[in-house]
Structures are given as structure tokens and as C-alpha cells.
C-alpha positions in Angstrom: 38.2 -8.9 15.4 35.5 -8.8 12.9 34.0 -5.7 11.6 30.7 -4.7 10.1 30.8 -2.2 7.3 28.2 -0.6 5.1 28.2 0.4 1.5 25.5 1.6 -0.9 24.7 0.1 -4.3 21.8 0.1 -7.0 19.1 -2.5 -6.9 16.2 -3.4 -8.9 12.8 -4.2 -7.8 9.3 -4.6 -9.2 5.9 -3.4 -8.4 2.5 -4.4 -9.6 -0.6 -2.4 -11.0 -4.1 -2.9 -11.8 -6.3 -1.1 -14.3 -5.0 1.5 -16.4 -4.1 5.2 -15.5 -5.9 7.2 -17.8 -8.1 10.4 -18.0 -11.0 8.0 -16.6 -9.0 7.4 -13.5 -10.9 8.9 -10.5 -8.8 7.5 -7.7 -5.3 6.0 -7.3 -4.3 3.7 -4.6 -0.9 2.9 -3.5 -1.5 -0.3 -1.3 1.4 -2.1 0.9 1.2 -5.6 1.4 1.8 -7.2 4.9 4.4 -10.1 5.8 4.1 -13.2 3.5 2.8 -11.6 0.4 4.0 -10.9 -3.3 2.8 -7.7 -4.6 1.4 -9.6 -7.8 -0.7 -11.6 -5.6 -1.9 -9.0 -3.0 -3.0 -6.6 -5.6 -5.7 -9.3 -6.5 -7.4 -8.2 -3.1 -8.4 -5.0 -5.0 -10.1 -6.7 -8.1 -13.5 -5.7 -6.7 -12.7 -2.0 -7.3 -13.9 -0.5 -10.8 -12.0 0.6 -13.5 -12.1 4.3 -12.2 -9.5 3.0 -9.5 -5.9 2.5 -10.7 -4.0 0.5 -8.1 -0.2 0.3 -7.5 1.2 -2.7 -5.2 4.9 -2.1 -4.5 6.9 -5.2 -3.5 8.9 -5.5 -0.3 12.5 -6.4 -1.2 13.1 -9.2 1.2 12.0 -12.4 -0.3 12.0 -15.7 1.4 10.2 -19.3 1.1 7.4 -19.9 2.9 6.3 -22.7 5.6 9.9 -23.9 5.2 9.3 -25.3 1.9 10.7 -24.4 -1.3 7.6 -23.9 -3.3 5.9 -20.5 -2.5 7.4 -17.5 -1.7 6.5 -14.2 0.4 8.2 -10.9 1.4 8.8 -8.9 4.6 9.4 -5.1 4.6 11.5 -4.7 7.6 12.8 -6.5 10.7 14.4 -5.2 13.6 18.0 -5.8 12.0 19.8 -2.5 11.2 16.3 -1.1 11.4 16.9 2.7 10.6 19.0 1.9 7.5 16.5 -0.5 6.3 13.6 1.9 6.7 15.5 4.6 4.6 16.2 1.9 1.9 12.5 1.0 1.7 11.3 4.9 1.7 13.7 5.3 -1.2 12.3 2.6 -3.2 8.6 3.8 -2.5 9.5 7.2 -3.5 10.8 5.6 -6.8 7.5 4.0 -7.4 6.0 7.4 -6.5 8.0 9.3 -8.9 7.7 6.8 -11.8 4.0 7.0 -11.4 4.0 10.9 -11.2 2.0 10.5 -8.0 2.6 14.3 -7.0 0.3 15.2 -9.7 -2.5 12.7 -8.8 -5.8 14.5 -7.8 -7.1 11.8 -5.6 -4.3 9.5 -3.9 -5.3 6.9 -1.4 -2.7 5.0 0.6 -3.3 1.7 2.4 -1.3 -0.2 4.6 -2.1 -3.8 5.5 -0.7 -5.4 8.5 3.1 -4.8 8.4 2.4 -2.3 5.6 0.8 0.0 8.1 4.3 0.7 9.6 5.5 1.4 6.3 2.9 3.4 4.7 2.6 5.6 7.8 6.4 6.2 7.9 6.6 6.9 4.2 3.7 9.6 4.5 5.1 11.1 7.6 8.7 11.2 6.6 8.6 12.1 3.2 5.4 14.3 3.4 3.2 12.4 1.1 -0.2 14.2 0.8 -3.1 11.9 0.2 -6.8 11.9 0.3 -7.3 8.7 2.5 -4.6 7.0 4.7 -5.7 3.7 5.5 -4.3 1.5 8.4 -5.7 -1.9 8.1 -5.1 -4.7 10.7 -1.8 -3.0 11.7 -0.1 -0.5 14.2 1.5 2.8 13.7 5.3 2.7 14.7 6.0 4.4 18.2 8.4 6.8 16.9 5.6 8.7 14.9 3.4 11.2 16.8 0.8 13.8 16.1 3.4 16.3 14.7 4.7 14.3 11.9 1.0 14.3 10.4 0.2 17.8 11.0 1.0 18.9 7.5 -2.3 16.8 6.3 -4.7 19.2 6.3 -7.5 17.5 4.1 -6.8 13.8 4.7 -9.4 11.4 6.0 -7.9 8.7 8.3 -9.1 5.2 8.5 -8.4 2.4 10.9 -9.8 -1.0 9.9 -9.4 -4.0 11.9 -11.3 -7.5 12.5 -12.9 -8.3 15.9 -11.2 -12.0 15.9 -7.8 -10.9 14.5 -5.2 -12.9 16.3 -2.7 -10.2 16.3 -5.0 -7.7 17.5 -6.2 -8.7 20.7 -9.0 -6.3 22.4 -6.2 -5.0 24.8 -3.9 -4.1 22.1 -7.0 -2.5 20.1 -8.1 -0.4 22.9 -4.4 1.2 23.1 -4.2 1.7 19.5 -7.5 3.2 19.2 -6.5 5.8 21.9 -3.1 6.4 20.4 -4.6 6.7 17.0 -7.0 9.6 18.4 -4.0 11.2 20.0 -2.3 11.1 16.6 -5.0 11.8 14.1 -7.8 13.4 16.3 -11.1 12.1 17.2 -12.6 12.3 13.8 -10.4 9.4 12.9 -12.8 6.8 11.2 -12.6 3.4 13.0 -13.9 0.4 11.1 -14.6 -3.0 13.0 -15.7 -6.0 11.1 -16.3 -9.8 12.2 -13.5 -11.6 11.0 -9.8 -12.1 11.8 -6.6 -11.0 10.1 -7.8 -10.3 6.6 -8.6 -7.7 4.2 -12.1 -6.5 4.1 -13.0 -5.6 0.5 -16.4 -4.2 2.0 -15.2 -1.7 4.1 -12.7 -0.5 1.2 -15.2 -0.4 -1.1 -17.2 1.9 0.9 -14.2 4.0 1.3 -13.8 4.1 -2.2 -17.2 5.5 -2.9 -17.9 7.9 0.0 -14.4 9.9 0.2 
């Protein structure tokens, strides 16, 4: 009979940055991409932010060829396979990025998850007790295992949920359920931003959050 065993080993992974982290930096962003992205392409979505913003885009480790062609590559953070172990692998990597960039000493840290990145961002914040100025959930859902108690340590954080009204992955019924759940977890003060569009990053709303919070 076959057996499945496990082991630990060290791997290397990349991450991308935009702008310089200097004395002129006002806000640091940790931005987590969705399925099908590479971080070096995803980070271009934040070119509209000025030089006072330093952006860090971690790279999901599971890479694959897109569209069945051996040309363009994307990546995924997690699948259902061996989920709990994979979550821990991802969180260890994210904390290595967090530590390498000395983010515990950043005055204003914004954490943004887009699409599948929402599940990764919220798990990272909740399980590693990461404090941030803004937790931005864009076009994705909070994992079912997380609840209000997981985020109660965040006393001064602004919570944002952004979605497109024509998002093919977030139909009207799903949005209503998700908004209700988000209010249960983060309170009635959660900022909900809807825009006319599909499953796409909305730079206008991100700029507004960058300027007003």
C-alpha cells in the first residue's frame, strides 16, 4: 500500500517592490495578487500611487502555465489539497517578507488582498496578529474559519471591501451574504466600496483610500 509522508525543507522565492523605502515614505503597502498573476506584473497596478508610497508584492509559490500554452505564467496561493499545511507554508513566506522589509516598525502599513489574495491577506493578519492602518479586501471573500474574535486585536484599523457590480465571481446574492458577514466580523463601520465594473482592480478607489486614511 502506498503512504503519503511529509518533510520540511528550505526554498527560495521572490517578491517585487515599487518605489523606494526612504525617509520620504508615508505609507507602505503589502499587496497580495489573485490567481494567475506574477507579482512583477501585479505590482504595475499600483503605478498610479506617488513616490510617498512604497509597495511590496509577494509572489505566490505555485506557478503554472496559463491557458494551456507554454508561454505565459501565473501563480496560485492555495488549493484545497493539504490546505492547512499549505496555509502555514504561505504564512511563513509572508512573515519572511514582513521581517526582511522590517514592517513591524512601519508607522503606516496598508495590507491589500485582491481576489484569492483576500483569503491570504486576512489569514496572515489574523493568524500572525499583524497590525495595519488599513486592511483592504478587494474582489474576494474572507475564509469561513475566520471570525470577529480573530480581528479584535486591531483597535485602530480601517477595514475596506471593494467589489465590481459586474464581477462574474461575486454575483448579487454572494455580495449580500458577504457584506452581512463582513459586518459581523468587522462591525458596521466597515467601508464598502462598489464600482461599475467586473473582476478588476479599481485604482480610483485605492487612490482615495491612500489619500484619506
